[in-house]
Steps between C-alpha positions, in 0.01 A plus 500: 500500500600626843848510645389223736415280200840570350670396823317167486642425156791262475789742468723219381316496168625718213311827460339392171349187665363701789346738248367203305321381816353845566366531147354147522324602823350803327379278217346255748325791671332589169677830447505440122265315267601314186427813297701740715862570414730490800686823579802558282847398615584866566191551718563180696863604540394830660232335716735234631819702521680244285692517174321447172724198443377339823137568407554358152652184648206455739247540220692261280490245781121528512485466120712185520270361769199559277328766710568792267537553127660782305301644212707680241433872515230461767677406824494217751173325584364212701513190284155358455518140623449239228596167653180329392607419142801313642263219600467423133863403469400168654256404226510439126269776384439416137167510328382274222702706252814451719539873561585609854267741673417630846180355651207719588365517857147448621383551857283212619414601857601738780395478863603560861605168652708345774829409338618137500791411725773536233383849396432618856846391613664708225276806529478498879119509508196291416291810422553507126347561160506214250516560127443215257625556149551301182748567218394410148699441184287529185191451718643183660564508879869433570549633854274506804592731788391560858638822643491601867541856625494638856165674534644785708738590216254457210164589653233524227689334215231232488242757383705697245350462149708259293543756223690724743743225599638408160696189399790542745452520874835637617469839325145519638622430853735796467261745336197426719649392833855636493635145536828470311613144426876519547575134438336160486601141570369197312496138614410230247356155567266247336171363627160357417267798455185563704186403310401863441839583348501185283158596368602862442808395302322221314740234627446128448474265797841427645675804350742687723559872528809709558447715809673837537465648847605863505556742784522867403677741735465875552780750539517435873565131438158392629285261292202672340369221274500120490378317194480147370497457123430167334551398138511168312821312578524395136549866406756574771849600392807598700813643350816600682820644363818398680830676441 
């Protein structure tokens, strides 16, 4: 970072927050992968000309925000994003034996398409890649998903062999495309499903679905993914703790 960059920082902010922003910028620029330990507090202290206490406070801020994780005896690392399983908090995921389990994922289709209005408005482009995916619980489909990605950011993801992608997309975004999902926002509603989704989920005529529309954001605050997940409304659950 140049002295000019430092002058453009908000000097009203405490030193640890300014350092937090600089480290976040380095993460966004891809300086470290999920497998690289960040420099030690002592090294960062020397590089930045700040006290170890200030560095420690900046790193702790990034840990609290979910960008970093501390591994005992190993150092500080990028936290691999794992927001996807949180979708399952909305549904009663019990098999016939009443045991809870995490569904498996199956890719249905991937293609370059013009995004629909709602996805294009969020992502800022119609030039996108669409991923269709189904989640299964004991071989029964329980969640149908359409996922939209800006093509410029994820060029080629539509041709990557499924075995290389794995069950969770967010860690794959990071490892293959350097796209770190910093946070995500969910919006829940209910609707009659499209015919293709009703067929995929094995729904009876007239059944409704719970719709979770999610926007995932990168470190710079820009949306990098929009998805719409649909599951049977009869399986939907919402729990909130107050106080």
